[in-house]
C-alpha positions, -999 to 999 in steps of 0.1 A, spaced: -2 0 -2 28 23 -4 14 40 -32 -17 54 -16 -20 88 4 -43 90 31 -37 125 45 -61 138 67 -52 177 55 -48 167 19 -80 147 6 -66 146 -31 -47 115 -31 -72 100 -11 -93 86 -40 -63 67 -62 -61 32 -47 -67 1 -68 -66 -35 -67 -27 -33 -63 -31 -17 -32 -47 -51 -18 -26 -66 9 -40 -96 10 -68 -118 25 -50 -122 58 -29 -93 56 -60 -68 54 -71 -80 88 -41 -68 106 -38 -33 115 -41 -9 112 -82 -15 109 -99 -7 72 -130 -15 64 -120 -48 37 -105 -61 69 -133 -56 92 -151 -71 61 -133 -103 51 -132 -111 93 -168 -111 92 -173 -128 60 -146 -155 73 -171 -156 103 -205 -163 92 -187 -190 67 -183 -212 96 -224 -207 107 -232 -237 81 -203 -259 85 -218 -254 125 -249 -267 118 -239 -295 95 -215 -309 123 -253 -309 150 -276 -316 119 -272 -350 127 -286 -346 163 -313 -320 147 -328 -346 122 -346 -383 134 -337 -408 114 -358 -435 100 -389 -436 78 -397 -406 62 -430 -391 56 -427 -393 19 -414 -428 11 -406 -437 -22 -411 -394 -25 -377 -383 -5 -354 -373 -34 -384 -348 -45 -370 -333 -20 -338 -323 -31 -358 -300 -58 -364 -271 -38 -323 -264 -26 -317 -269 -65 -339 -239 -66 -327 -218 -40 -293 -230 -55 -297 -216 -86 -312 -185 -73 -287 -174 -57 -265 -183 -84 -281 -162 -106 -294 -130 -86 -260 -132 -66 -239 -115 -91 -270 -90 -94 -263 -73 -72 -249 -46 -65 -262 -16 -86 -245 1 -112 -238 39 -92 -258 67 -106 -237 92 -125 -226 125 -121 -216 125 -79 -189 138 -67 -159 113 -58 -165 115 -14 -205 111 -16 -196 81 -48 -173 63 -20 -196 65 5 -227 46 -13 -201 24 -33 -186 11 0 -223 14 12 -236 -11 -16 -206 -33 -16 -214 -43 21 -254 -47 9 -244 -66 -19 -223 -91 6 -246 -93 29 -274 -102 3 -255 -125 -15 -245 -143 15 -283 -143 26 -296 -164 -6 -268 -186 -9 -271 -196 33 -314 -196 26 -302 -226 2 -280 -240 29 -306 -245 55 -340 -250 36 -321 -282 34 -325 -288 73 -362 -285 75 -366 -306 42 -342 -333 58 -367 -336 89 -397 -343 69 -374 -371 49 -364 -381 82 -327 -386 68 -294 -361 74 -284 -373 38 -312 -340 23 -295 -317 47 -262 -331 35 -268 -323 -4 -277 -288 6 -243 -280 19 -224 -294 -5 -245 -279 -34 -250 -244 -12 -215 -238 4 -196 -236 -26 -221 -212 -41 -218 -188 -6 -177 -189 -9 -179 -175 -47 -204 -154 -38 -193 -136 -9 -162 -139 3 -144 -106 -4 -114 -119 -30 -94 -91 -46 -111 -108 -78 -142 -106 -61 -139 -70 -52 -127 -62 -83 -159 -74 -96 -180 -59 -76 -162 -26 -87 -171 -31 -123 -205 -39 -116 -206 -7 -95 -191 15 -126 -206 -2 -154 -231 29 -161 -201 50 -159 -197 65 -126 -165 59 -112 -169 42 -76 -132 48 -55 -143 14 -38 -109 2 -33 -95 36 -22 -127 37 7 -120 -5 13 -85 1 20 -87 35 43 -75 36 80 -106 32 97 -91 58 129 -87 83 97 -121 92 91 
């Protein structure tokens, strides 16, 4: 991050950061605190929830003859529908920024839309996984939840993990209407300098 300048007295260099200034996934979580580091830490923590639910699911789901008998494989259809919806709708968030805004306002709006997009994508993919739990209870077999996890978890990681590639994809989407987002500068700015 040597090329970035975040001088509180001079905001002219403030909007110059780019993907090359990303210190790396783990390094961004170390001090100085940045919005990107905090977001990466939050998403990393949220990604553990489905794994923990998978670990305890055998204690939640009763096994035995299912209520649907031979129709039990049909329980996989809602999971597949949720996975398709997450894979199609997730990358469509966020919306492009409206043109003709000032740099500071655009940067604040871009980071807000970035956070919202990550959480929206998380909700879509997590919903796919969690839909498997009640379906497993109906089918009386934990295998339905395992299937939901195997289908939904890769989508969850793909949509939400704020890697350099994912941030760049969101930045391009934000800027697709022609308005510069200054997303990297806002994500990498030290939080104590606000």
